[in-house]
C-alpha positions as CSV (number, residue, x, y, z in Angstrom):
1,M,51.0,221.9,137.7
2,E,50.2,225.2,135.9
3,D,53.5,225.1,133.9
4,K,52.7,221.7,132.6
5,T,49.2,222.7,131.6
6,L,50.6,225.7,129.6
7,D,53.3,223.6,127.9
8,V,50.5,221.6,126.2
9,V,49.3,224.7,124.2
10,L,52.6,226.4,123.6
11,D,53.3,224.3,120.5
12,V,49.8,224.7,119.0
13,K,50.2,226.4,115.6
14,V,48.1,229.6,114.9
15,K,47.5,231.5,111.7
16,V,49.5,234.8,111.7
17,T,48.5,237.4,109.1
18,V,49.7,240.9,108.3
19,Q,47.2,243.2,106.7
20,L,48.6,245.9,104.5
21,G,45.3,247.4,103.5
22,S,42.0,246.7,101.8
23,C,39.5,248.0,99.3
24,Q,36.1,247.2,97.9
25,L,35.7,246.6,94.2
26,P,32.6,245.8,92.2
27,M,32.7,242.2,90.9
28,R,32.9,243.6,87.4
29,E,36.4,245.1,88.2
30,V,37.5,242.0,89.9
31,L,36.8,240.0,86.8
32,E,38.8,242.5,84.7
33,L,41.9,242.1,86.8
34,T,45.0,241.2,84.8
35,S,48.7,240.8,85.5
36,G,50.1,244.3,86.1
37,T,46.9,245.8,87.4
38,V,47.4,248.2,90.3
39,I,44.8,248.2,93.0
40,Q,44.7,251.3,95.4
41,L,44.3,250.3,99.0
42,N,42.6,252.4,101.7
43,Q,45.8,252.8,103.7
44,Q,48.6,255.3,103.3
45,A,52.2,254.1,102.9
46,S,53.1,255.6,106.2
47,D,50.3,253.9,108.2
48,P,51.2,250.9,110.4
49,V,50.1,247.5,109.2
50,G,47.9,245.2,111.3
51,L,49.2,241.9,112.8
52,Y,46.5,239.3,113.3
53,V,46.6,236.0,115.1
54,N,43.7,233.7,114.1
55,D,41.9,236.8,112.6
56,K,42.2,238.8,115.9
57,L,44.2,242.1,115.8
58,I,47.0,241.9,118.3
59,A,49.6,244.5,117.2
60,Y,50.6,247.1,114.7
61,G,53.9,247.4,113.0
62,E,56.1,248.5,110.1
63,V,57.0,246.4,107.0
64,V,60.7,245.6,106.9
65,V,62.9,243.7,104.5
66,V,65.0,240.9,106.0
67,E,67.5,239.6,103.4
68,D,65.1,238.7,100.5
69,S,61.9,238.4,102.6
70,F,59.4,240.7,104.0
71,G,58.9,240.9,107.8
72,I,57.1,243.1,110.3
73,K,58.7,245.2,113.1
74,I,56.2,245.4,116.0
75,T,55.6,249.1,117.0
76,E,52.5,248.7,119.3
77,L,50.6,245.9,120.9
78,V,46.9,246.3,120.9
79,G,45.8,247.7,124.3
80,T,49.2,249.3,125.0
81,K,50.9,252.4,123.8
82,A,54.4,252.2,122.5
83,T,56.8,254.8,124.0
């Protein structure tokens, strides 16, 4: 009976987000943004990115390019240490 109960939720769609970094800007600077503006984030290029499911951090990873698209290679699940 447990397997059938789990099957009900396995196809439920969840929002998956990768966060590359963030910053805080005064509204004045936000209103001055134009095409070509570069915004410096609070994260180094070598830092792992965060993988969120429904706004909850679940893993860290590295950005990769797959054909012409971006992807993420999981390097560590939250609560575990990668070896």
